[in-house]
C-alpha positions, 0 to 999 in steps of 0.5 A: 489132434483131439479125439472125439469119443462117442457113447455106445448109444450114439454109435448104435444110432449111427450104425442104424442110420448109416446106409446098407452099403456102408454097413456091409463094406460096399460102395454107394450106387449112384442115383439120378435125380430121384425126386424129379424122376419119381414125380415124372415116372408117376405120370408116365408109369400108367400109360407106359405099362398099359401100352406095353402090357395091355394095349399093344397085345390087345391090338395084336389079338384083335387082328384078323387071321387064321391063328388058333387060340390054343396053349401056344397062343396063351403062353405067347400072350403071357410071355409078351405081357411079362416082357412088357412089364419088365421093359416098363420097369427098366424104363421107369427105374431111377437107375440106368440098367443098360444091359438089362434094359436092352435084353428086355427090349429084345425079348419084348419085340423079338420073342414077345410081340412079333411071335404073338402076331405070328400066332394070331395071324397064323403065318411065320417067316420060316416054315415050322416043320415039327408038331405044334407041341414043339412051338409050345415047348419053345415058348415055355422055355423062353418064358422059363429062361426069362424067369431064370434071367430075372433070378440071376439078376436078383441074386446079383442085386443082393450082393453088395459091390465091394469097395475094391482094394489094391489087391483086387483091382489089378497090378496098379490098384485102379480100375481099367483105363485106356493107356494114352500111348496104347490108345493112340496106337489103337487109332493108328491100327484103326486107320491102317486096318480100315484102309486095307479093308477098303482097298481090298474091296475096291475103294470107298464107293463100294461101301455106299452101294449095297450089301449084295455088292459088298458080299460079292466083292468079298467073295471075289477078293480071295479072302474067302476059302471054300467052306470057311469064312474065317479070313473074310470075318477077320478082314471085316472085323478088323476093318470095322471094330478098331475104328468103332472103338477108337471113335467111342474112346475119343467121343467119351473123352470129348464128352467128359473132359473140358481139356480135351474139348479145348485140344485141337488135336483131339477134336481133329482125330475125332472128326477123322474117326467119324469120317472113317466110320461113315465109310466102314460102319455106315448103314448102307453096306452093313447089316442092320443089327451091326449098325444098330450096335454102332448107333447105340454104342455111340449114343450111350457113350456120348451121353454117359450119364443122361437118364433121359437118353437111356429111357428115350432109347428104350421107349422109342426102340419098340416103335422103331423095331415095329415100324422102321427096322423091317424096312431098313434093309432097303440097301441090302440088295441092288435095284434088281434084287430089291424086294418090294415092300408088301404091307397092308398092316403095320404088323405084317412085317412081323410075320413075313420078314425078320422075326423068326426067332421063336419059330426057329427055336421050335424047329431047333427043338424038332431037330434035337428030337431027331439028332439028340443034344450036342453036349457043348459041341456047338458052343465050343465051335462058337468059342473056337470060331477062329480055327479054320475048317482046314485045320478042324475038319469037324468044326460045327457049322452055325446052329441056324445053318444046320437046322436050315439044312435039316429043314431042306431050305436053300436060304440058311441065313436063319437066326438061332436065339441064345435060348436055342444055343443052350437047348441044342447043347444041354436041353432045359437045364442049359437054358435055365442055368445059362440064362441065370448066369447071364442075368447075374453077370449082366446085373453086376456089369450094370451096377459097375457101369453106373459107377464108371460113368459118374464123376467119381468114376475112373474118368474119360479113359474108363474101359468099362464106360466104353465096353458096356455100351458096346456090349449093349448094342451088340446084345441084339446080335448075341441074342438073335444068334447064331453065336458062331457068327457073332463071336468074331467081332466080339472077340476082336473088340475084347482083344483091342480093349485088353491091349490098351487097358492099364490098371495104373492109377492116374492123377485127376489132372491128367485124366480131366 
């Protein structure tokens, strides 16, 4: 061997020319056709930004209504434009920011466009029981929370992703991947748990009737005890989540492994899992938010490195939320209980149906003014969702339910957005701190996910490549709230991923 000596000036030049990640000991972040996309983004940037930030808010502002152009109006307009600009940034970015993109899509639709239409038209999905000032406070805190989220994401971007060493990557020295034998056991668990769930509810035909019939069947099945839904939540969660996770792992295997696509056993298992999910996770008998989770997780898993799919989902998601989503509850009730659609304008569903997040935040502020903050009690109840009320007699109810009962409403299936959960427990400091931490964690996860789905990643069995799309779809449920309702399926998914994960390095030949 011959050693090559370089002079000090040459070493200095190499140091200057080397990338920032190399000089700081980090790892490179993947780029996705930056030249081609930069040319395309220039053509799309102007109409996209004008559409999200200017055109749609202007169209809503021109709608007839009895709304007052007060502080709430202008704050809501600023929030809508801010969220629109951030969503446009996510769409036009040269890197996929999966979780951040979904976050801003939710904020733009549910906390921006829809509440702005409600302010303009002067109508809300649920009544606002407190003073107008509480609505002003709610809008201002959502705006501050979004800024805190951006600050957390900015801090995460300033910290380089370190190249992991065996001491920091787990017992075996590698990233988390699905153990082949445990993955097969997950498939068996999925079929067994889903079969029990289907039989408990009376057979597959029930799953193609309506959500109303599903709920009535669950109530009559004996898994629901008085004052507690833990039993039904576990039966439903284990009947749906393992089936979805198994499908996602096999979908990724087929999408990324040529050997898997040539294996009849893998293809047959995937087909069987598709059929199973069509029963237990279909859009007829499930909540729209859950089916949205299933759909987004499947799409992002099937096309893990497609920048076009990522941008199409974010761009078309706005249109779908405004036009399709309000009418997607067709199968929620049977024919006698079906609510007829009454819409004279495309914006009318935004003020009469689903988007009650902002007004419920305002009502929660009014509720806290009369009862005081709970100082972690509501979040603790969400974290300990699995404890039955028979064991914990003082277990908190859903935040949305508690506020709805205080308002005197009979229907208490109300939202409690994440801002509300932080406010109820800790006030403004909770909103700022909580959203900043979430922004930091989300940005770090996005960067790790972008590495996991590249060819240099851990391969078809990557746990992060499955967990990130699942969380992205479930983000709508987490942000909409209440957290107590959302915690169950998320915990089951985390348990399944933990049980099948291993940190042992596997040979590329076996993975591919």
